[in-house]
C-alpha positions as CSV (number, residue, x, y, z in Angstrom):
1,X,66.7,111.5,97.8
2,X,65.9,112.9,94.4
3,X,62.2,113.3,95.0
4,X,62.3,117.0,95.9
5,X,63.8,118.2,92.6
6,X,61.7,115.8,90.5
7,X,58.5,116.9,92.3
8,X,59.4,120.6,91.9
9,X,60.2,120.2,88.2
10,X,57.0,118.2,87.7
11,X,54.9,120.9,89.4
12,X,56.6,123.6,87.4
13,X,55.8,121.8,84.2
14,X,52.2,121.3,85.1
15,X,51.7,124.9,86.0
16,X,53.3,126.1,82.7
17,X,52.2,123.3,80.4
18,X,50.7,125.7,77.8
19,X,54.0,127.6,77.4
20,X,56.6,124.9,77.3
21,X,57.6,121.8,75.5
22,X,58.6,118.6,77.2
23,X,62.0,118.3,75.4
24,X,63.7,120.8,77.8
25,X,66.3,119.2,80.1
26,X,68.9,119.9,82.7
27,X,72.1,119.3,80.8
28,X,75.0,119.8,83.1
29,X,76.3,121.6,86.2
30,X,79.8,123.1,86.4
31,X,81.2,123.9,89.8
32,X,84.3,125.9,90.0
33,X,86.7,127.8,92.3
34,X,88.6,130.8,90.8
35,X,92.2,130.9,91.9
36,X,92.4,134.7,92.0
37,X,90.4,134.8,95.2
38,X,92.8,132.5,97.1
39,X,96.0,133.7,98.8
40,X,98.3,130.8,98.4
41,X,98.8,127.5,96.7
42,X,97.9,125.8,99.9
43,X,94.4,127.5,99.7
44,X,94.1,126.3,96.1
45,X,94.9,122.7,97.2
46,X,92.4,122.8,100.0
47,X,89.7,124.0,97.7
48,X,90.6,121.4,95.1
49,X,90.2,118.8,97.8
50,X,87.0,120.2,99.0
51,X,85.6,120.3,95.5
52,X,86.3,116.6,95.2
53,X,84.6,115.9,98.5
54,X,81.4,117.8,97.8
55,X,81.1,116.7,94.1
56,X,82.3,113.1,94.4
57,X,84.5,113.6,91.4
58,X,88.2,114.5,90.8
59,X,88.4,118.2,89.9
60,X,90.3,119.4,86.8
61,X,92.6,122.4,86.9
62,X,92.7,125.0,84.1
63,X,96.0,126.7,83.6
64,X,96.7,130.0,81.8
65,X,97.9,129.7,78.2
66,X,99.1,133.3,78.0
67,X,100.5,135.9,80.3
68,X,98.4,138.9,81.4
69,X,100.2,141.8,83.1
70,X,97.0,143.6,84.1
71,X,95.7,140.6,85.9
72,X,99.2,139.6,87.2
73,X,99.0,136.2,85.6
74,X,101.9,134.3,84.2
75,X,101.8,131.7,81.5
76,X,101.1,128.3,83.2
77,X,99.5,129.8,86.4
78,X,96.4,127.9,87.6
79,X,93.2,129.9,86.9
80,X,90.5,127.7,88.5
81,X,89.6,124.2,89.3
82,X,86.2,122.7,88.2
83,X,84.1,119.6,87.9
84,X,81.2,118.9,85.5
85,X,78.3,117.0,86.9
86,X,75.6,115.3,84.9
87,X,72.6,113.0,85.5
88,X,72.3,111.6,89.0
89,X,75.4,113.4,90.4
90,X,74.0,116.7,89.3
91,X,70.6,116.0,90.9
92,X,72.3,114.9,94.1
93,X,74.3,118.1,94.2
94,X,71.3,120.3,93.6
95,X,69.3,118.5,96.3
96,X,72.2,118.9,98.7
97,X,72.5,122.6,97.8
98,X,68.8,123.3,98.3
99,X,68.4,121.4,101.6
100,X,71.7,122.0,103.3
101,X,73.4,125.1,101.9
102,X,70.6,127.3,100.7
103,X,68.9,127.7,104.2
104,X,72.1,129.0,105.8
105,X,73.3,131.1,102.8
106,X,73.1,134.8,103.6
107,X,71.3,136.5,100.7
108,X,73.0,139.9,101.1
109,X,73.4,142.1,98.1
110,X,77.1,141.4,97.5
111,X,77.3,137.8,98.8
112,X,75.1,136.1,96.2
113,X,75.0,137.0,92.5
114,X,73.2,135.5,89.5
115,X,74.0,135.8,85.8
116,X,72.3,134.5,82.7
117,X,74.3,133.3,79.7
118,X,73.0,132.2,76.3
119,X,74.6,130.0,73.7
120,X,73.1,128.4,70.6
121,X,72.2,125.2,72.5
122,X,72.0,126.1,76.1
123,X,70.7,128.7,78.5
124,X,73.2,129.0,81.4
125,X,72.7,130.3,84.9
126,X,75.7,131.2,87.0
127,X,75.4,131.4,90.8
128,X,78.3,133.1,92.7
129,X,78.7,133.7,96.4
130,X,81.5,134.8,98.6
131,X,80.6,133.1,101.9
132,X,82.8,130.1,101.4
133,X,81.8,126.5,101.5
134,X,78.8,125.7,103.6
135,X,78.4,122.1,102.7
136,X,77.7,119.5,105.4
137,X,80.7,117.3,104.3
138,X,83.0,120.2,105.4
139,X,81.1,121.1,108.5
140,X,84.0,120.9,110.9
141,X,86.3,122.9,108.5
142,X,84.2,125.9,107.5
143,X,86.9,128.3,108.6
144,X,89.4,126.9,106.1
145,X,87.1,127.6,103.1
146,X,86.4,131.4,103.1
147,X,86.7,131.8,99.4
148,X,84.2,132.6,96.6
149,X,82.3,129.8,95.0
150,X,80.6,129.5,91.7
151,X,78.4,127.0,90.0
152,X,76.9,127.1,86.6
153,X,73.7,125.3,85.6
154,X,73.1,124.6,81.9
155,X,69.6,123.9,80.6
156,X,69.1,122.5,77.2
157,X,65.9,124.1,75.8
158,X,64.5,125.5,72.6
159,X,63.1,128.6,74.2
160,X,64.4,130.8,77.0
161,X,61.1,130.5,78.8
162,X,61.4,126.8,79.0
163,X,64.8,127.1,80.7
164,X,63.5,129.6,83.3
165,X,61.0,127.0,84.5
166,X,63.9,124.8,85.8
167,X,65.2,127.7,87.8
168,X,61.7,128.4,89.1
169,X,61.4,124.8,90.2
170,X,64.4,125.2,92.5
171,X,62.5,128.0,94.4
172,X,65.6,130.2,94.6
173,X,64.6,133.9,94.9
174,X,67.1,135.4,92.4
175,X,65.4,138.4,90.8
């Protein structure tokens, strides 16, 4: 089941062996649903449940610590739910995304966005789309999940070029 991703990463490393060091690694994957795109608490609960189903882990909920009048957020309101995947769960999710979701994902200009984030230790990539949940586990309930979806992939690498190779190995046309 994991052979696709490992083979792709291995190929990417062989093609770029002069430019990279072998100490780069996929560190973690964060999947989250922002609450502001949902209309009710029922929607939030549905997405929280769906996140648990597609990730195989119990999602955590992040609540607001302060009020923000501009965003219409009260103190204690839920902001988003998320899970952090590592190791085999992360590889399993990426394989599922690549083989089941990516082929039916519509790559229109406003439906799929990509952001790069840099910290001292990690190079992060955020993928965001507004087509709802297209995972096979939720196949008979697609109409319930018409919300935006985001996942963040963090790569531990010494150089930015090394982290881009992981993204290239996924064969996702982002640029």
